[in-house]
N, C-alpha and C positions, 0 to 999 in steps of 0.2 A: 835273807838278811835278818839276823836276830838283833834287835835293839833293846837296850834297857829302857825303862820308863823315862829316865833322865835324858838319854840320848834321843828318844823319840820326841820328847817334849821340846828339846833344843831344836831339833830338825823342823818340827811342826811350827814352832814359834817363828823360826827364821823364814820359813816359806810363807807364813801368814803376815810377815812384816812386823812382828812384835819384838820388843827389845829382849835381850838375853835374860833380864831380871824376871820376866814372866816364866820362862822355861825353868829357871832355877828355883822357883817357889811352887807352893801348892796353889798359887793364884792363877795357874794356867790349866785349862781343861783340854787335854789332848784329844778327847773324843769329839769336841765341837770346835776346836781351834779358836777359842775366844778367851780373853782374860775374864776370869770369874770375879775379879775385883769389882767391876761395875755392878754385877747382879747382887752380890752380897752387900755392898755398900748401899745400893739402891733400896734393897729390902730393909736393912737396918735403919736407914734414915727416913724413909717415906711411907712405909707400911705400918699400920697400927700394931703396937707392941704385941698384943695378944696373938697375932697371926704370923709374926716374923719367922719363927722357927719352922712352921709348917711350909711357908713359901720357900724358904731356903732349901728345905728337903725336896719339895715338889719340883722346883726349877732345876735341881741337880740331876734329876732322873728323866731321860728323854720321853718315856711313855707317860709319866705323871706330869711332865712339863706341859703337855697339850691341854690338860684341864685348866691350868693357869692361863694359858694363852687364849683359850675359848672364853674365859671370864673377863678379858680385858675390855671388850666393847661396852660393858656396863659395870665397870670396876668400882667397887664400893669400899675397898680396904685401904685406901690412901689415908694417911693421918690428916685430919682436917686442919690441924694447926700449921701445917706446912704448905697448904694449898693457897696460892696467891691468885686471885681472880684476874682474868685478862679482859680488859674492855673490848667490846665487839670491834671497835675501830682499830685495834691492835692485833687482830687475829689472822691477818694475811701472812703467808709464809715469810715474806721479806721483813715484815714488822716483827714477827715472832723471833726471827733470827737476830734482829737489832736488839730486841729486849734481852734475849739470852746472852748475846755478846756483851751487852752493857753490864751484865752481872758476872762476867768472867768466863763464859763458855768458850772453849777452844774451837778450832775449825772442824773437828770431827766429834761425833757422838756415837754412843753404843745404843742399839735398839733391842727392846723386848717387844715382840709384836705378834698379834694373831695372824698377820700376813707372813706366811712361811718364807717368802722371798726376802723379807726384811729381818726376821727374827735372828738374833745372835750376830748381827753384822755391825761393824764399825764403818760409818760412812760420813761424808761431809755433812755438816749441820744443815747447810742450805739445801742440799739434795734430800736429806731426810725429811725436812719440813715440807718441801714441795711434794714428796711422795705420800705423806700421811695426812696433811691438813685437808679436811673436807671429804675424806674418803670413807669415813664411817668404820674404819678398822681400828680396834683398840690397840694403842701403841704407847709404850713408855720409852722416853729418851733419857739416857744418862749422859749428862754433859760433863759434870765434875763429880766423880764418884762420892756419893754420900752427902753432897752439898747442893747440886743444882741439876734439875731435870725438868721434864715436860711430860704431860699426859694428854693424849688425844683419844677421846672415846667416841662412841656412836651417838649418844644422846645429845640433843640440842644443848649447847652451853657447856658441854663436857670437855673443856680445855682448861688446863691448869698449869701454871708455872709452879714448880716444886722447888722450894728453897729452904735449906736448913743451915743456919749459921754462916759465918764467913769461911771461905775456902782457904 
């Protein structure tokens, strides 16, 4: 069966449960079955400006992506201006979910993670937080592309709400 890129994207998007709009645009990566919108928006909104282009390039290439994923445990390239500290009393998964939801997070989020089982997946926000909080695996959650996210690192206190402007 010979499919054009467009037909393949449409079929892959449908199987993955994504709307037709992803398949019709360059925002859908058929090699990984995920909307690229979250990754590109995350990088442009939350990564320091000097490194944005490099991260976009690295994340788009499977072999190079691994270098980025390995760096997430001690990630230092988040823009400090968008990092919102989270008080220790608010760092349980259920409290983090309430915090993100109060700022407009939908029921699902997209993950970029050094944990291969989580990387590139869109899952329920509550499930994602339960899986990552306290595990010591560097993970970035994209809740609202380019507006709201969360970072969980390996280091003590390496938990940040990431917020840029109103969604």
